C-alpha positions in Angstrom: 0.0 0.0 0.0 1.6 3.2 -1.2 1.2 6.4 0.8 -0.3 9.2 -1.2 0.9 12.8 -0.8 -2.4 14.4 0.1 -2.7 17.7 1.9 -3.9 15.9 5.1 -1.0 13.4 5.1 1.5 16.3 4.6 0.0 18.2 7.5 -0.1 15.1 9.7 3.5 14.2 8.8 4.6 17.8 9.6 3.2 17.6 13.1 4.5 14.0 13.7 8.0 14.9 12.6 8.0 18.1 14.6 6.9 16.4 17.8 9.4 13.6 17.3 12.2 16.2 16.7 11.2 18.1 19.8 11.1 14.9 21.8 14.5 13.8 20.6 16.0 17.3 21.4 14.3 17.1 24.8 16.2 14.0 25.6 19.5 14.8 23.9 19.9 18.5 25.0 18.7 18.9 28.6 18.5 22.3 30.1 19.5 23.7 33.4 18.5 26.7 35.5 20.0 29.2 33.1 19.4 27.5 29.7 16.1 26.2 28.5 15.7 22.6 27.4 16.1 22.4 23.6 12.9 20.3 23.1 10.8 22.9 25.1 12.3 25.7 23.0 11.3 23.9 19.9 7.8 23.5 21.2 7.6 27.3 21.8 9.0 27.9 18.3 6.4 25.5 17.0 3.5 27.9 17.8 4.3 30.6 15.2 5.3 28.1 12.6 2.1 26.2 13.1 0.0 29.4 13.0 1.5 30.3 9.6 0.8 26.8 8.3 -2.8 27.1 9.6 -3.3 30.5 8.0 -2.2 29.1 4.7 -4.8 26.3 4.9 -7.5 28.8 6.2 -6.9 31.1 3.2 -7.0 28.2 0.8 -10.2 27.0 2.5 -11.9 30.4 2.2 -10.7 31.4 -1.3 -9.8 28.1 -3.0 -11.8 25.3 -4.5 -10.5 22.4 -2.3 -11.8 21.5 1.1 -9.2 22.0 3.9 -11.5 21.2 6.8 -9.6 18.0 7.7 -6.3 19.9 7.7 -7.7 22.5 10.1 -8.9 19.7 12.3 -5.4 18.2 12.3 -4.1 21.7 13.3 -6.5 21.9 16.2 -5.7 18.5 17.5 -2.0 19.2 17.3 -2.4 22.5 19.2 -4.3 20.8 22.0 -1.6 18.2 22.2 1.1 21.0 22.2 -0.6 22.9 25.0 -1.1 19.8 27.1 2.6 18.8 26.7 3.8 22.3 27.5 1.6 22.4 30.6 2.7 19.0 31.8 6.4 19.8 31.3 6.1 23.2 33.0 4.3 21.8 36.1 6.4 18.6 36.3 9.7 20.4 36.9 8.7 22.2 40.1 
């Protein structure tokens, strides 16, 4: 079964790879009291990158001919997961 390069698969792949990269950086580059953990820094950098990607899909949904509703749902689920992870990591270190 071959994987098709649909807009939904690309959006899902982006989020999966980004979360995996942040998780690997979290384990490989730990922070201390003065320097932030690299994985957490990537998670905070993820917010504006993801917003730009969402705005791209929103504009294409509003003014294009294709349906991007599934992509926007993927964005929403990824943002919920992001905020849950950031909340857990910020409260777990105290």
